[in-house]
NULO-786812 format. One line per field, with one value per residue (C-alpha): residue number from 0; residue in one letter; x, y, z. Coordinates in Angstrom, 3 decimals. Layout:
// residues N
num c(NUM | ...);
residuo c(a | ...);
c1 c(X | ...);
c2 c(Y | ...);
c3 c(Z | ...);
***
This chain:
// residues 391
num c(0 | 1 | 2 | 3 | 4 | 5 | 6 | 7 | 8 | 9 | 10 | 11 | 12 | 13 | 14 | 15 | 16 | 17 | 18 | 19 | 20 | 21 | 22 | 23 | 24 | 25 | 26 | 27 | 28 | 29 | 30 | 31 | 32 | 33 | 34 | 35 | 36 | 37 | 38 | 39 | 40 | 41 | 42 | 43 | 44 | 45 | 46 | 47 | 48 | 49 | 50 | 51 | 52 | 53 | 54 | 55 | 56 | 57 | 58 | 59 | 60 | 61 | 62 | 63 | 64 | 65 | 66 | 67 | 68 | 69 | 70 | 71 | 72 | 73 | 74 | 75 | 76 | 77 | 78 | 79 | 80 | 81 | 82 | 83 | 84 | 85 | 86 | 87 | 88 | 89 | 90 | 91 | 92 | 93 | 94 | 95 | 96 | 97 | 98 | 99 | 100 | 101 | 102 | 103 | 104 | 105 | 106 | 107 | 108 | 109 | 110 | 111 | 112 | 113 | 114 | 115 | 116 | 117 | 118 | 119 | 120 | 121 | 122 | 123 | 124 | 125 | 126 | 127 | 128 | 129 | 130 | 131 | 132 | 133 | 134 | 135 | 136 | 137 | 138 | 139 | 140 | 141 | 142 | 143 | 144 | 145 | 146 | 147 | 148 | 149 | 150 | 151 | 152 | 153 | 154 | 155 | 156 | 157 | 158 | 159 | 160 | 161 | 162 | 163 | 164 | 165 | 166 | 167 | 168 | 169 | 170 | 171 | 172 | 173 | 174 | 175 | 176 | 177 | 178 | 179 | 180 | 181 | 182 | 183 | 184 | 185 | 186 | 187 | 188 | 189 | 190 | 191 | 192 | 193 | 194 | 195 | 196 | 197 | 198 | 199 | 200 | 201 | 202 | 203 | 204 | 205 | 206 | 207 | 208 | 209 | 210 | 211 | 212 | 213 | 214 | 215 | 216 | 217 | 218 | 219 | 220 | 221 | 222 | 223 | 224 | 225 | 226 | 227 | 228 | 229 | 230 | 231 | 232 | 233 | 234 | 235 | 236 | 237 | 238 | 239 | 240 | 241 | 242 | 243 | 244 | 245 | 246 | 247 | 248 | 249 | 250 | 251 | 252 | 253 | 254 | 255 | 256 | 257 | 258 | 259 | 260 | 261 | 262 | 263 | 264 | 265 | 266 | 267 | 268 | 269 | 270 | 271 | 272 | 273 | 274 | 275 | 276 | 277 | 278 | 279 | 280 | 281 | 282 | 283 | 284 | 285 | 286 | 287 | 288 | 289 | 290 | 291 | 292 | 293 | 294 | 295 | 296 | 297 | 298 | 299 | 300 | 301 | 302 | 303 | 304 | 305 | 306 | 307 | 308 | 309 | 310 | 311 | 312 | 313 | 314 | 315 | 316 | 317 | 318 | 319 | 320 | 321 | 322 | 323 | 324 | 325 | 326 | 327 | 328 | 329 | 330 | 331 | 332 | 333 | 334 | 335 | 336 | 337 | 338 | 339 | 340 | 341 | 342 | 343 | 344 | 345 | 346 | 347 | 348 | 349 | 350 | 351 | 352 | 353 | 354 | 355 | 356 | 357 | 358 | 359 | 360 | 361 | 362 | 363 | 364 | 365 | 366 | 367 | 368 | 369 | 370 | 371 | 372 | 373 | 374 | 375 | 376 | 377 | 378 | 379 | 380 | 381 | 382 | 383 | 384 | 385 | 386 | 387 | 388 | 389 | 390);
residuo c(m | t | t | a | a | a | s | s | v | p | a | p | t | a | l | a | a | s | q | w | w | r | d | f | g | r | p | p | r | i | m | g | l | d | v | a | r | a | i | a | i | i | g | m | i | g | a | h | l | g | e | t | a | e | t | i | e | p | s | g | p | a | a | w | t | a | l | v | h | g | n | p | s | l | l | f | a | l | l | a | g | f | s | i | s | l | m | t | r | r | g | e | v | a | p | e | d | v | p | a | v | r | l | r | m | l | g | r | g | a | t | i | f | v | i | g | l | i | l | e | l | l | n | t | p | i | a | v | i | l | t | l | y | g | v | l | y | i | a | v | i | p | m | l | r | w | r | t | s | r | l | i | l | t | a | t | l | l | g | l | c | g | p | p | l | l | a | l | l | s | t | l | s | a | g | a | s | g | g | g | i | s | l | v | l | f | g | s | y | p | i | t | v | w | l | c | f | g | v | t | g | m | v | l | g | r | l | r | l | d | l | l | r | t | a | v | w | f | v | a | v | g | l | v | c | a | v | v | g | f | g | l | g | s | t | v | p | s | a | d | t | t | v | g | g | f | a | s | p | r | g | w | a | e | w | a | q | l | w | s | q | a | e | p | l | d | r | m | l | d | a | v | l | d | a | a | p | h | s | g | g | v | m | e | i | l | g | a | g | g | l | g | i | a | v | i | g | a | g | f | l | l | s | r | p | l | r | w | l | l | l | p | f | a | a | l | g | s | m | p | l | s | a | y | t | a | h | v | v | s | y | v | v | l | a | g | p | g | g | s | i | s | s | n | e | t | w | i | w | s | a | v | v | l | l | i | l | a | t | t | w | s | i | v | f | g | r | g | p | l | e | r | l | t | a | r | v | a | n | a | a | a | s | a | p | r | q | e | q | r | p);
c1 c(-3.939 | -1.016 | -2.685 | -5.904 | -4.101 | -2.136 | -5.213 | -6.913 | -4.144 | -4.889 | -2.575 | 0.047 | -1.790 | -5.010 | -3.183 | -1.554 | -4.872 | -6.594 | -3.862 | -3.798 | -7.525 | -7.173 | -4.070 | -3.544 | -4.200 | -4.055 | -1.688 | 1.043 | -0.082 | -2.600 | -5.248 | -7.037 | -4.005 | -3.871 | -7.561 | -7.018 | -4.092 | -6.313 | -8.937 | -6.246 | -5.046 | -8.561 | -9.302 | -6.203 | -7.216 | -10.574 | -8.888 | -6.823 | -9.431 | -12.921 | -15.534 | -15.801 | -17.388 | -15.182 | -16.760 | -18.567 | -22.284 | -24.943 | -27.270 | -26.502 | -24.096 | -22.314 | -21.129 | -19.277 | -16.891 | -15.062 | -13.498 | -11.036 | -9.282 | -6.361 | -7.656 | -6.382 | -2.826 | -2.783 | -4.200 | -1.223 | 1.140 | -0.663 | -0.344 | 3.366 | 3.703 | 1.990 | 4.367 | 7.409 | 6.232 | 5.722 | 9.037 | 10.874 | 9.017 | 7.027 | 10.165 | 11.707 | 14.753 | 17.770 | 20.664 | 22.945 | 20.329 | 19.751 | 22.397 | 21.066 | 17.452 | 18.350 | 20.256 | 17.341 | 14.996 | 17.423 | 17.596 | 13.822 | 13.224 | 15.838 | 14.365 | 10.844 | 12.151 | 13.854 | 10.715 | 8.775 | 11.225 | 10.850 | 7.054 | 7.290 | 9.247 | 6.146 | 4.641 | 1.197 | -1.000 | -0.731 | 1.085 | 3.192 | 3.397 | 6.259 | 9.079 | 7.834 | 6.839 | 10.483 | 11.605 | 9.210 | 10.912 | 14.271 | 13.022 | 11.735 | 15.014 | 16.094 | 12.700 | 12.658 | 13.494 | 11.824 | 9.471 | 5.780 | 5.256 | 7.927 | 6.340 | 2.939 | 4.426 | 6.166 | 2.987 | 0.985 | 3.490 | 3.697 | -0.093 | -0.830 | 2.220 | 3.487 | 0.762 | 0.742 | 4.541 | 4.723 | 2.203 | 4.355 | 7.454 | 5.728 | 4.775 | 8.212 | 9.965 | 7.913 | 7.378 | 10.656 | 10.687 | 12.860 | 12.749 | 13.712 | 11.265 | 8.431 | 9.247 | 9.675 | 7.611 | 5.055 | 4.131 | 0.959 | 2.315 | 4.256 | 6.717 | 5.417 | 1.947 | 3.309 | 5.610 | 2.646 | 0.723 | 3.737 | 4.579 | 0.915 | 0.872 | 4.019 | 2.238 | -0.948 | 1.063 | 2.426 | -1.063 | -2.579 | -3.923 | -5.252 | -7.825 | -11.424 | -11.608 | -8.666 | -10.570 | -13.722 | -11.756 | -10.157 | -13.559 | -15.164 | -12.314 | -11.544 | -15.103 | -15.246 | -11.990 | -13.220 | -16.502 | -14.765 | -11.992 | -14.132 | -16.970 | -14.882 | -12.520 | -12.957 | -13.378 | -11.057 | -8.730 | -5.151 | -4.010 | -5.714 | -3.898 | -0.337 | 2.374 | 2.079 | -0.492 | 1.830 | 4.332 | 7.732 | 8.692 | 12.000 | 13.266 | 12.274 | 9.809 | 7.647 | 7.857 | 6.825 | 3.890 | 2.816 | 2.903 | 1.005 | -1.700 | -1.772 | -1.264 | 1.024 | -1.405 | -4.335 | -2.475 | -1.500 | -5.167 | -6.175 | -3.589 | -5.287 | -8.842 | -8.260 | -9.578 | -9.365 | -7.597 | -3.803 | -4.038 | -1.934 | -4.191 | -4.685 | -8.322 | -7.385 | -4.881 | -7.526 | -10.280 | -8.231 | -6.354 | -9.581 | -11.068 | -7.943 | -7.960 | -11.646 | -10.971 | -8.171 | -10.410 | -13.171 | -10.633 | -9.792 | -13.463 | -14.512 | -11.483 | -12.592 | -16.295 | -15.822 | -12.382 | -13.114 | -14.926 | -12.067 | -9.186 | -8.756 | -8.543 | -5.990 | -3.964 | -3.998 | -3.044 | -0.175 | 1.618 | 0.804 | 4.018 | 3.493 | -0.206 | 0.388 | 3.121 | 0.912 | -1.836 | 0.436 | 1.828 | -1.677 | -2.701 | -0.088 | -1.327 | -4.949 | -4.495 | -1.244 | 1.753 | 0.524 | -3.121 | -5.843 | -8.846 | -12.048 | -14.366 | -15.944 | -16.312 | -12.551 | -12.010 | -14.176 | -12.613 | -9.092 | -9.825 | -11.367 | -8.431 | -5.932 | -7.818 | -7.783 | -4.112 | -3.006 | -4.939 | -3.522 | 0.019 | -0.290 | -1.514 | 1.201 | 4.199 | 3.437 | 4.999 | 4.606 | 7.493 | 8.447 | 8.026 | 10.576 | 12.939 | 12.594 | 13.199 | 16.312 | 17.811 | 16.953 | 18.510 | 21.599 | 22.007 | 21.599 | 24.141 | 26.837 | 28.494 | 28.607 | 30.283 | 32.934 | 33.718 | 34.444 | 38.160);
c2 c(41.329 | 39.965 | 40.712 | 39.053 | 35.942 | 35.712 | 36.039 | 33.150 | 30.746 | 28.870 | 29.560 | 26.907 | 25.884 | 25.349 | 23.260 | 21.204 | 20.658 | 19.630 | 17.163 | 15.837 | 15.142 | 13.387 | 11.281 | 10.777 | 7.286 | 5.597 | 2.675 | 1.950 | 3.475 | 1.285 | 3.707 | 1.108 | 0.831 | 4.609 | 4.678 | 1.910 | 3.836 | 6.912 | 4.842 | 3.551 | 7.095 | 8.449 | 5.452 | 6.119 | 9.773 | 8.577 | 6.344 | 9.319 | 12.087 | 10.611 | 9.699 | 6.075 | 2.915 | 0.419 | -2.751 | -3.570 | -4.211 | -4.572 | -2.306 | 0.879 | 2.726 | 4.447 | 1.087 | 0.359 | 3.217 | 0.685 | -0.578 | 2.330 | 0.774 | -1.376 | -2.239 | 0.842 | 0.408 | -3.261 | -2.309 | 0.068 | -2.858 | -4.980 | -2.198 | -1.921 | -5.495 | -4.592 | -1.648 | -3.814 | -6.386 | -3.740 | -2.004 | -5.316 | -6.219 | -8.904 | -10.656 | -10.995 | -8.857 | -9.649 | -11.075 | -8.179 | -5.687 | -7.378 | -5.411 | -2.070 | -3.069 | -4.203 | -0.995 | 1.031 | -0.789 | -0.196 | 3.528 | 3.762 | 1.897 | 3.899 | 7.215 | 6.229 | 5.052 | 8.393 | 10.327 | 8.163 | 8.950 | 12.684 | 12.387 | 10.506 | 13.451 | 15.626 | 13.898 | 13.063 | 10.192 | 8.684 | 5.350 | 6.392 | 3.542 | 4.830 | 3.410 | -0.146 | 0.621 | 1.437 | -1.742 | -3.723 | -2.495 | -3.600 | -6.941 | -8.149 | -7.468 | -11.145 | -12.177 | -10.037 | -12.881 | -15.706 | -17.990 | -17.266 | -20.641 | -19.781 | -16.413 | -18.065 | -20.535 | -17.722 | -15.618 | -18.642 | -19.558 | -15.954 | -15.635 | -18.963 | -19.555 | -16.036 | -14.880 | -17.953 | -18.123 | -14.437 | -15.060 | -17.891 | -15.726 | -12.869 | -15.229 | -16.795 | -13.424 | -12.390 | -8.727 | -8.044 | -4.561 | -2.378 | -0.248 | -3.063 | -5.526 | -3.017 | -2.181 | -5.717 | -8.004 | -6.620 | -3.130 | -1.929 | -3.218 | -6.500 | -7.112 | -10.665 | -9.345 | -6.646 | -9.116 | -11.422 | -8.595 | -7.339 | -10.793 | -11.414 | -8.154 | -9.242 | -12.459 | -10.711 | -8.040 | -10.722 | -11.467 | -9.915 | -6.806 | -5.458 | -8.242 | -7.810 | -11.326 | -10.579 | -7.664 | -9.786 | -12.554 | -10.040 | -8.750 | -12.192 | -13.969 | -10.921 | -10.614 | -14.324 | -14.064 | -10.923 | -12.543 | -15.696 | -13.848 | -11.235 | -13.719 | -16.354 | -13.946 | -13.112 | -9.501 | -9.837 | -6.802 | -7.773 | -5.806 | -8.398 | -11.273 | -9.986 | -10.614 | -7.071 | -8.171 | -10.775 | -10.361 | -11.316 | -14.911 | -15.229 | -18.694 | -22.109 | -22.692 | -19.754 | -20.815 | -24.314 | -22.872 | -20.897 | -24.050 | -26.017 | -23.376 | -23.651 | -19.900 | -20.083 | -22.405 | -20.136 | -17.158 | -19.024 | -19.925 | -16.294 | -15.274 | -17.547 | -16.393 | -12.706 | -10.342 | -7.132 | -4.191 | -4.288 | -7.644 | -9.393 | -12.447 | -14.968 | -13.986 | -10.313 | -11.185 | -13.170 | -10.601 | -7.462 | -9.129 | -10.163 | -6.707 | -5.120 | -7.414 | -6.650 | -2.883 | -3.208 | -5.256 | -2.653 | 0.031 | -1.879 | -2.299 | 1.292 | 3.138 | 2.618 | 3.601 | 6.252 | 7.465 | 11.205 | 11.017 | 9.068 | 11.128 | 13.197 | 9.943 | 8.614 | 11.795 | 11.395 | 7.736 | 8.539 | 10.407 | 8.403 | 9.276 | 13.019 | 12.774 | 10.756 | 13.149 | 16.176 | 14.584 | 14.011 | 17.559 | 19.016 | 17.024 | 18.913 | 22.211 | 21.444 | 19.785 | 21.321 | 19.378 | 16.420 | 17.265 | 15.033 | 15.394 | 13.389 | 14.879 | 13.375 | 16.870 | 17.383 | 13.968 | 14.898 | 18.324 | 16.936 | 14.356 | 16.963 | 19.362 | 16.573 | 15.546 | 19.129 | 19.706 | 16.369 | 16.982 | 20.489 | 19.340 | 16.446 | 18.761 | 21.384 | 19.374 | 15.711 | 13.356 | 14.185 | 15.967 | 13.142 | 10.611 | 12.631 | 12.667 | 8.928 | 8.201 | 10.406 | 8.677 | 5.250 | 6.082 | 7.516 | 4.331 | 2.183 | 4.183 | 4.305 | 0.960 | 1.850 | 5.180 | 3.407 | 1.084 | 3.940 | 4.718);
c3 c(-37.966 | -36.049 | -32.728 | -33.773 | -34.996 | -31.803 | -29.610 | -31.421 | -30.485 | -27.228 | -24.320 | -23.600 | -20.432 | -22.373 | -24.953 | -22.219 | -20.463 | -23.686 | -24.526 | -20.969 | -20.944 | -24.278 | -23.590 | -19.854 | -18.569 | -21.937 | -22.682 | -21.908 | -18.597 | -16.767 | -15.563 | -13.422 | -11.140 | -10.717 | -9.794 | -7.237 | -5.729 | -5.404 | -3.592 | -1.223 | -0.489 | 0.084 | 2.303 | 4.413 | 4.706 | 6.018 | 8.588 | 9.799 | 9.644 | 9.514 | 12.087 | 11.026 | 12.390 | 14.187 | 12.774 | 9.545 | 9.927 | 7.208 | 9.178 | 7.289 | 4.993 | 7.886 | 9.266 | 6.031 | 6.759 | 8.927 | 5.696 | 5.803 | 8.783 | 7.662 | 4.205 | 2.284 | 3.580 | 2.570 | -0.838 | -1.068 | -0.441 | -3.036 | -5.602 | -4.789 | -6.012 | -9.277 | -9.726 | -9.025 | -11.555 | -14.237 | -13.478 | -13.893 | -17.111 | -15.292 | -14.079 | -17.520 | -16.816 | -18.985 | -16.899 | -17.812 | -16.562 | -13.203 | -11.205 | -12.434 | -11.707 | -8.191 | -7.478 | -8.829 | -6.435 | -3.564 | -4.322 | -4.593 | -1.344 | 0.578 | -0.611 | 0.397 | 3.773 | 4.451 | 3.461 | 5.905 | 8.701 | 8.030 | 8.209 | 11.501 | 12.929 | 12.441 | 15.497 | 14.170 | 15.432 | 11.925 | 11.703 | 8.706 | 6.217 | 4.091 | 6.225 | 5.805 | 2.220 | 1.538 | 3.315 | 1.116 | -2.053 | -0.674 | 0.697 | -2.695 | -4.527 | -4.388 | -5.821 | -8.956 | -11.361 | -9.475 | -11.364 | -10.861 | -9.172 | -6.608 | -5.913 | -5.428 | -2.947 | -1.070 | -0.820 | 0.337 | 3.055 | 4.255 | 4.370 | 6.065 | 8.249 | 8.929 | 11.379 | 13.679 | 13.701 | 14.613 | 17.399 | 18.711 | 18.511 | 20.324 | 23.142 | 23.489 | 23.279 | 26.327 | 25.581 | 23.794 | 22.290 | 20.119 | 16.996 | 14.664 | 16.245 | 16.013 | 12.387 | 11.116 | 13.333 | 15.744 | 14.534 | 12.831 | 9.518 | 10.061 | 7.259 | 6.782 | 5.957 | 3.671 | 1.937 | 1.373 | -0.298 | -2.213 | -3.587 | -4.424 | -6.367 | -8.227 | -9.250 | -10.363 | -12.172 | -14.502 | -15.853 | -18.978 | -17.305 | -20.592 | -20.947 | -19.819 | -18.404 | -16.093 | -14.553 | -14.182 | -12.476 | -10.139 | -9.036 | -8.694 | -6.917 | -4.798 | -3.509 | -2.659 | -0.685 | 1.074 | 2.118 | 3.347 | 5.158 | 6.894 | 7.414 | 9.163 | 10.877 | 14.518 | 15.650 | 18.647 | 18.622 | 17.963 | 20.998 | 23.220 | 21.597 | 21.661 | 24.168 | 25.474 | 28.050 | 29.577 | 32.351 | 30.985 | 31.883 | 33.678 | 32.903 | 31.651 | 34.460 | 33.392 | 29.739 | 30.679 | 32.575 | 29.515 | 27.400 | 30.031 | 29.927 | 26.113 | 25.834 | 22.759 | 20.981 | 21.782 | 20.405 | 17.262 | 16.747 | 17.295 | 14.686 | 12.175 | 12.893 | 13.550 | 10.880 | 12.908 | 11.229 | 11.628 | 13.410 | 10.789 | 11.083 | 8.304 | 7.925 | 7.678 | 4.959 | 3.078 | 3.535 | 2.921 | 0.066 | -1.604 | -1.155 | -2.628 | -5.662 | -6.220 | -6.044 | -8.593 | -10.873 | -10.557 | -11.446 | -14.639 | -15.543 | -14.888 | -16.255 | -19.849 | -19.865 | -17.146 | -18.194 | -18.187 | -14.844 | -13.237 | -14.640 | -11.423 | -9.465 | -11.946 | -11.529 | -7.752 | -8.062 | -10.402 | -7.590 | -4.433 | -2.607 | -3.082 | -2.213 | 0.958 | 2.077 | 1.373 | 3.453 | 6.469 | 6.257 | 5.947 | 9.023 | 11.038 | 9.611 | 10.460 | 13.855 | 15.056 | 16.396 | 18.424 | 17.703 | 16.277 | 13.975 | 13.663 | 11.055 | 7.967 | 6.519 | 6.823 | 5.219 | 2.218 | 1.754 | 2.076 | -0.618 | -2.940 | -2.511 | -3.173 | -6.322 | -7.609 | -6.765 | -8.235 | -11.462 | -11.820 | -11.114 | -13.563 | -16.315 | -15.771 | -14.600 | -15.244 | -12.685 | -8.989 | -7.220 | -4.867 | -7.653 | -9.642 | -6.665 | -6.124 | -9.806 | -9.862 | -6.839 | -8.257 | -11.633 | -9.945 | -7.904 | -11.021 | -13.040 | -10.348 | -11.230 | -14.922 | -14.148 | -12.091 | -14.980 | -17.366 | -18.007);
***
């Protein structure tokens, strides 16, 4: 009798799975954000692994694969702003908690930055985003308690003025190079563009994300911005509009010649109109930002009626740092050091395997491994001052 009774009791793993399928993704967790993060990760995998189109054309479905270039990484930055807003209780941090919150953000950003450096050492052709992602967390620390109106003004100035000013600076610097310059100003992910998306996410994260009308507005406004940005934007590659093609001026005479030829003004205009991936142009910011907002809104709308179907995506999106790192490591395994891959079949299988692994890990262990590490470092950084104050 004892054996029979014991055999009728579900195994702990079955109980955990049943409870996970019933409870995961429900409030206070915002499942729509997790789904959007999963879409960003799968899109970045496509940019790294897939045979994708270079430009978007309405001629056929295959041409729309060009959306994976640039847009998923900027969606990642936008979602970082949402996370920052939620972690800081939508900017309503009590004054006495501000030092701990800032130290927690510093610890989180530094950990992500170090993980990014380690991934860069693997020598893949992937432009690893985690280094700048970590810098973004640190750069917004002074803004955590800013009023929403001030954040809106900051995002607007960064989006409208940042690209042309960077173009002017790149011209006047005449081919200046260096690790810091590449990381902050003229790399694949300029900090001004990422700050614009991060601050925009902080603003949107302060809205009532639980309301249906918020999701509808996200989709509607986002699609309008995407159509305007990508519709008006030029398709001139950013590499043709950077200072890299110039010989370095050697004195005021050469600079004066550049101005007389209107080169800086032309480049500033290109920076406004350029919508090419990783160009950092105003139109790319508008188009990619609108597309990202629409994806997040769609995640909110679909996560309720399609909750069970989207749970694996939510699991993947709940551990983006671990998933991104696993993808970069798997790239090395598949392609070898310094190798490259271009296969839509590999893209699909990589996404499916990540979805399965993330779902299994979430059921058995909960939070992702690197998310646990980042949280521990952040909490340790936040508790350090309190420990020093103890007798």
